[in-house]
N, C-alpha and C positions, 0 to 999 in steps of 0.2 A: 677386475673388480668393478670398474666403472660401467662396463658393458652389462655385467650382471645386474647392477643396481638400476640401470636404465631399463632393461628387460623386466625387472620385477615392478618397477614403477608403471610401466606400460600395461602389465597384466592386471595391476590393481585398478588402473584407470578404466580399463576395458570392463572389469568386473563391476565397476560402479556406474559407468555411463552407458554401456552398450546394451545390456538386457533390458527389454521393456518391463514395466512394473505390472502391466495387465497379465493376469494369469499366474503371477508369481505367488508363492505361499505368503501368508499375511506377515509373518515374523520377518522373513527375508525381504519383503517389499518395504517394511518399515525401516529395516536397518539400511537398505539401499537409498531410500528417500532421505533419511537423516544424514547419511554420509554426503549426498548431493548438496543438502541445504548447508552443511558445515563448510564444504569445499567452496560453494558459490559465496557464502558470507565471508570467508576468508579472502577470497578473491576481491570482493567489494571493499573490504578493509585495506587490502594491499594497494588497490588502485587509488586510494586516497580521497575519494569523494565524500564518504561518510566522516572521515576525520576532519576534512575542511569544513564541512557543514557543522560539525560539532564545535569546532573552534570559533566559527562565525556566531553560533548561538551563545557561546560563552561571552563574547563582546556585547551582544545585544542584551543578554541577561544583566550584565554589569551596569548598563545604562538604564534598564527598565525595572531593576529589582526594587528600588526604594519607591518609585511611583506606583508599582504593582501592589506592593505591601500597604502603601498608604491608602489606596482605593479599597483594598480588602479591610483595612483598619477602620476606614469610615463607615463601610457597610456593616461590619461586625459591631461597631460602636453603637449604632442605631438599635441593635438587638441585644446589647449588653453582654456580648461574649468576646469583646475585643481583647481580653486578657489571655485568650488561648493562642494568640499569635506567637508570643515568645516561646512557649513550650514546643510548639510544632516546628519552629525555625530551629530551636535548639536541637530537636531530634533529627532534623535533616542535616545538620552540621555535626552530628555525633562523631563521624569518622575523623574529624579534626582534633579530637581529644580535648585536652584542657583549654585549647585556644578557641573552642566553639563559643564559650561564654563571652569572651571579649568581642568576637565578631558579632554575636547576637545583640549584645548591649549597644554596640555602635550602630547597628542597623535599626534597632528599635529607637535609639536616640534621634536618628535622622528622621524616622516617621513621626515621632511625637513633636519634633520642632517644625515639620512641614505644616504651614498654614494655608489651607486651600482658600480661605477667604481673601487673602491678599493677592492671590494670582490674578484675579479678574476673569472675565469671559475668555479672553485669548489664551491666558495661562492654563485655565481648566481644560480647553480644547487641546492644547499642546500636551497636557499631562495625560489625558485620555488617549491621544494619538500615540504617545510613547508606550503606553500599555498595549494598545491594539497592535503596534508594530512588532512587539515581541511575538504575539501569537501569530501575526502574519508571517514572520520569518519562520516559526515552527511549522506553519502550514506549508510554506514553500519547500521545506526539507522533506516533509512527509510526502508531498505531491511528487517530489522527484523520486522518492523510493518507489511509490505506486505508479510511476510513469504517467502521471496526470499532468497535462499541459495547460488545462484551463483552470486558473485560480477562481475563488469566489469573488463575486463583485464587491465594490466598496460598500454598498448598502448592506449586503449579507454579512460582511466582516463586522461592521459596527454593531448591527443587531444581534447576531449570533454570539459574537465574542463578548460583548458587553453583558448579554444575558447570563452567560456562563460565569463571567468574572463577578457578577453581582449575586447570583444565586448559589454558584459553587462553593465559595467560602462559607456561607451560612450552613449548607448541608454537611460539609466536611467537619467544621468545627462543632456543629451540633452532635454529629455522631461521636466525635472525640469526647465531648462533654458527657454524653450519655454513658460511654465506655468507662470514663474516669468515675462517674457517679456510682456505677454498679460495682467497680472494684473497691470502693470505700464504703459500700453498703454493709451494715452489720450482719444481715442474713447471709450475704455473700461471704463475708469473713468466717461466719460460722460453718457454712458448707465447706469451705477450703480446709477446715480442720478434719473433715470426715474423709476417710479413704474408702474407695478409690476416687471419690470426687475431687480431692485435692490434686492428685496426679493428673486427672483429666484436665482440671482447670489450669495447671501448670503447663500442660502441653498445649492447651489453647492459647495461653499467654505467649508461648514461644512462637507458635504459628501465626498469630494475629498480625504481626508487622508484615509477614510475607503475604497474607491474604489482603491486607489493606493496599499494599503496594501493587499486587496483581490486579486488584479491582480498579485502582486508578489508572494503571497502564491500559488495561482493557478499554476503559471509557476514552482515553486519549486516542488509542489506535482506531476506534470506531468513529470518533467524532472529528478529529483534526483533518484527516485527508479528504479532499473534495471528490470523493467516490464512495460507492457503497462497499463497506467492509463487513463481511459476515462475522457473526459472533465467535464461532469456533476458531477460525484463523486468528482473530484478535486475541482470543484467550490463550492460544498456543504461544503467540509472540509475547503476550504479557507474562505468562509463566516463565519463559526463558529470560525475558528482561527483568522481571521481578527478582527471580532467584540470583541472577548475575549482580543486580544492583545491591541486594542485601549482603551477598558474599563479598562484593568488592568493597562495601562499606567496612566490613570487619578487617579485611586485609589493609585497607588504607588507614584505618585506626592503628593497626599494628605498625605500618610504616611510619606514621607521624610520631608514634611513641618511641621508635628507635632511630629517629632522624633529628636528634638535638643539634647536630652540627649546622643545620640550615639556619638557625637563628643567629649562629656565630658569623655566617657568611652574608645573609641577607639582611640582618638586624631586624628592624620593625617591618620590613617588606615581606618577611618569611610568612606571616599570617595571610597576606594578600596572595601570595603565590601558591600556598597550599590550598586556599579557598578556590582559586582559579583552576587548579589541577582537579579538585574534587568536582567542580562544575563541569569540566571537560569530560571527566569520566562518566558523570551521570547522563549528560547529553548523548555521549557515544553509546552507552548501553541502551538508552531509550531508543535511539535510531536503529541500533542492531536488532532490537526486539521488533520494530516496526518492519524491518527487512524480513525477518523470519515469518511474521504474519503475512507479508506480501507473497513470499515464495510458497507458503502453505495454501494460500488461496489461488495462486496462479502458478501451478507446477510446470507450465509450459516454458517458463523462464529458467527452469533448472537444466541448463545445457552446459556442455563442457567449455564452450567458447564464451567469453564475455562480451558485453555490449549488445546493442540492438542488432538483430539480423538485417542484413542488407537484401533487398527484394530485387530480383532481376525482372526485366520487362515481362518475360512470359509468366513469372509468378504473379505479377500485378494484374495481368489479363486474366490468369485463372482464378485469382482471388476475387477480382471484381465480378466475373461471371457467376461465381459461387454465391457471393453476397447478394447480388442483385436477384438471383433466382430465389433465394430464401426470403428476400423482402417482398418480392413480387407474389410468392405463394402465400405468405401471411396476409397480404392485401387482398388477393382475390378470393381465398378460401376461408378467410376470417381468422382472427387471433390477434393477440396483443402485438404491438410494434416491438421488433427485436432491438435489444440494446447491445452496447459494445461488449458487456460482460457475457451476454448469452452467445454472441458470435464467437468469442474466445473459448467458451466452454464447449460449444458444439464442434468446432473446427480444430481445436487444439493448437491454435496459432497465437502468437504473442499479440498483445493489445497494440503495440506500436505498429505492426504490419497491418492489422485490420483498420486501425484508426487512419493510417496513411491513405489506404484505398478509399475509405469512407469519406474522407475529407476531399479527395479528388472528385468523387461523385457528386458530393455536395457543391463544390465549386462550379462544376460543369452544369448544374442545374438539373440533374437527374434525381437527387435525393433532397429531402428536407428533414429537419430535426424537429421532433415533437416538443411540446412545452412541458411534458411531464418530467418527473424526477424518479429514476434516472431517464434521460432523454432516449427516445426510440427513434428509428429511421423509417421513413415513409416514402413512397414514390412521389416525386414532385410533378410528374407529368403522366398523361394517359399511357398505360402500358402498351396499347396497340400502336401508339404513334412513335415509339422508340425502338429502333432495331438494334440487334447485337452489333452490327457494324458501327453505329453511332456510340455504342458503349465502349467499344474497344478504342475508338478514336479519342473519346474523352479521357480514357486512362493514358493514352499515349501523349496527350497534350498536357497532362497534369505536371505542374512545376515548371512549365516552359517559360523562359525569360523573354519578355517583350523585345528585349534588345537583341535577342538571338533567336530567330525564328527560322523555319525551313526556307522561307522566301529570301531571307537575307543571307543565306549561304549559297555562294555560286557553285553550281555543279555542271558537269559536262551533259551534253544531250543524251549520251548513252546511259548515264546514271539517272537522269530524269525519266527516261523511258522505263527503266527497271523499277523505279519507285512507283510510277504510274501504273505498271502492270500489277504490282503488289497491291495497291489500293483497289484497282478493278477486280482482282481476283477475290479480295476480301468482301467486297460488295456483292460480287455475283455468288459467292458461297454462302454468306450469312446475311446478306442484306434484307432478305425477305423474312428472316426469323426475328420475331419481335420479343420483347420482355414478357408479353402474355404467354407466348409459347414457352419461355423458360419457367414461368409459373406452373404450367400444365405438366411439364416434364418433371419438375420438382415435386409436384403432388403425386404423380404416378410413382416416383422413386420412393417417396415416403410410404405409400401404400404397399409397395413390394417388400419393404423392410419391416413391416409390422409382424408380430409373432404369429397371427392368424394366416398371413400370407405365406410365412415361412413354412408353416405346418402343412398348408395346402400344396405348396410346390414340392415338399418332401413326399407327400402322398401321391401326387401325380407322377414323380420320378419313380416311386416304387412300383406303381402300376404299369408304367411303360416298360420297366425292366422285366417285370413278370410276364408281360405280354410277348417281349421279345424272345426271352430265354425259356419260357414255359415252366411248368412245375418240375421239380427234380424228381427222378425215379425213385420209387419206394424201395 
């Protein structure tokens, strides 16, 4: 029985991971891609990285919740819509059941008692830093999911984050106020009594919470990571995250309603524990939706094995030659500088592998990064002055520890002679080939793969075949 289960599991895995999606029927390809995303997401949750980051965000949220709401309260008070904070907070805590009112009143009480005027300049700066640190922690979690190693600068964090924290509450609560005003309008109430307008309005009322959550998640997925996130992948992740969040809220409300024993065990701490559990679930669902958006935008990470792929030395050399030829071709024959995302899309290689080689070429002084957003890669030296042998040597030297270099490793004379012959053979074989030659070869290869060139080659092949075999007998 165990061998049969193992064989069945292996067949299922092969059916999911082995066949290429290109050329597959659309329905089958969609099902296969969906199965891969579910399996990879389950693997990420099992590894514990997402759960640990969700727990870290719960701790940061507890420290930053009151200052964050106090900042929003101050901004909204200036526009006269500060009374909308309590209904929104009450709606977020709806899964806590009857206990939501108590938590909401306590948080609002803390906010009203917070007097920014007595804090002074230093206290105000610390208050703002506490709020920004929450968004910084969120950005760090999203950057980890998107495999981004470069966070925003401190200046960008304060300018971008505070702009969103100042303007965001105004837009959100203004939209909620408009929605509430429409719902209480006499004309709207009259239309509600007319069928089928009433049924349509009822359906809109049931779907509006989902649409609002999905819209908020889409904005978060596109704005928070320090990389360019396309709209459709962000929307796919937001749909998954929004539906999960709304559904989890209903299930958690049922759990709270049927768990009266927690109050008997934890006494007054039961409210805090339930609040922390709901925060944890909310952050975990938000991060899971971000992971779905990432895998939708970068399907090259949908592989059977987890973790970043390890690059062998020959793969580094091959990838370095390919990247450099592409960059050289763009530089010589014109075109926008290629970005990391363009490389991953054209080569079908993970961002980690491409970024590793690009960093090595930048550190060796062969490439520079443009100041555009997103940054592109340009040659740092004249292409005629850099040989392929120098490029390969730069890749081999990448990551070399100054404390452990080839000169510091004692070897025998025979080994030294073999190593010297390898270097001489490389220099003799490709020492005369420059990066400019790679650009020309890349341009010829691109021309040979155009549709016109493909049609021309097909016509030439047909003519040659006809000339060799002649016309068939009538």
